[in-house]
C-alpha angles and dihedrals in degrees: 000000000000115000118191112226129206135180139169119245115260110238103220113164093246093057125115125253093216119014098086092040088051092050093050097042097237138118114278116255098224090242130100105263111197113161142005114202124212113189143059098278106144090228091072114345120190122254124243124210095257091063096258125122112241094247089059092042091054095047091051104035107010097092091058092060098035102267120136115198129273112038108233094229144041122219119205144176105221125198118182127184095170140012124307116212119286104253150157132204128224129245118251094261091048092048094050091047092048096046091051090049095052092042089054092048089055094238110161112247091232094049115129089231095049113115106178110049096167137010098249132098124239116220107166144190127209121193119192117242095169121071087263136010119193124205143163109233132167128347119292120241111277098239092056091045089054091053089050094051090046088058088059092068123208091342091066093056096100090055092044092051090052094048089053095044105041121074096219142025088238089065089048092052092044088055095047093051097043114026105003102078097117093045092046089056090055090050090049095051089049091049094050091057100036127106126206131159093207095048102028092125093049092051094045087053088048089056091049093049093049090054092054096036110023113209094350110160088221087076089068091046086053088056088060094053133080115257108221132191118200121199122215110294094017116119133204119208116207114193128191118304094015113130112229146154130185114228113186140334141068122282147155111246128199124187146156110275103265139113096204108133126169104197126211105185141300090091144091085215127097117300117195102186097182093048092047091050091049092058096035122114102215093189107126122222146106114295121239117271108199130202122192119267115228113245093175140317109328095359127098133173131210106219117219130172097237135092096218102079148359131197129211126190115211127193105173130194126229087265089056137228129249113229115191110211127195111200134355108330133186120210123197126186119230102173141013124357111294120179116215121204126189113244093222107029099031092224114158134209125182115214136203125191111295094022120118139189134197114229113204119220096247089070093068089211148314141284106215116202133181134034120304143069136273135175120216124206120201141154115287127239 
């Protein structure tokens, strides 16, 4: 079966006024449009043509077509005009322990100070759909960070002293987010006025962040992180414990079905510095930029080291391409007007950018015809 899916954009403050509208070829709504969710996550499940949400559809009819609830992944279109919060996600074991702890404490799952809203981990993959997509991801190598801090002059001294005194970047970040607010303001002031050929982009970002989040210690955390620019079609994989923040651009995002976020600044939402540090991977280094590996003509796969999900990119020719699929899959079009046809039923669905369809396991896969581009999310192996 092919089940068309629909959802409304979520209007987070960092969302774009234009990117999703331009992708879908419609007039802008005038509101910030940040994410469109395709999946059965109870936080915002997709709608099906018969009026049921996808989580209800799977609960009532999924077993008959080989789908167990819930889906192991959540697929999104993400459109950022400004920075998302700096954040990291727990491992599976950390999520299970944290969720059990907060359940036992009786903290409502929708409470503002709740950290673990479910018992799952949240590794994630973002693939750029815009010409460029910028992100902060992972912690920069210490020698490079020391050169950046030196470029700040005397105002960077508090951070330089902490980098020399503490035995890990986790301790530095914990200090910034708990006891280092006054020192952070001094470092930010120095960064806003500093100049450096090597770190011009990082300092320009600090100025932008200070205009949006004046004096936020997360700006100094951002100075410890890698600034990454993805080009269209390139992906960034973020495993458990890796600090990251998306900055601007349009992308397709795929993650394990979870809403567990440990925030580290650039947000008015709850920041639990101690819990963030407890899940943080402080290992410095460049994050992995992933390019699709060719599986055949017109089919590429973004390889990620988790069993929750896999992502395919399909660019069919007019003659079409056959895409075998194992497990429940969701396809979303991002360019052109591809048509998807179930391999078993022969059911067809014509897609336009931003339109999505659930492919049930009994179809065995799709034949994709026509010019365009689509991404297919499915369980990993």
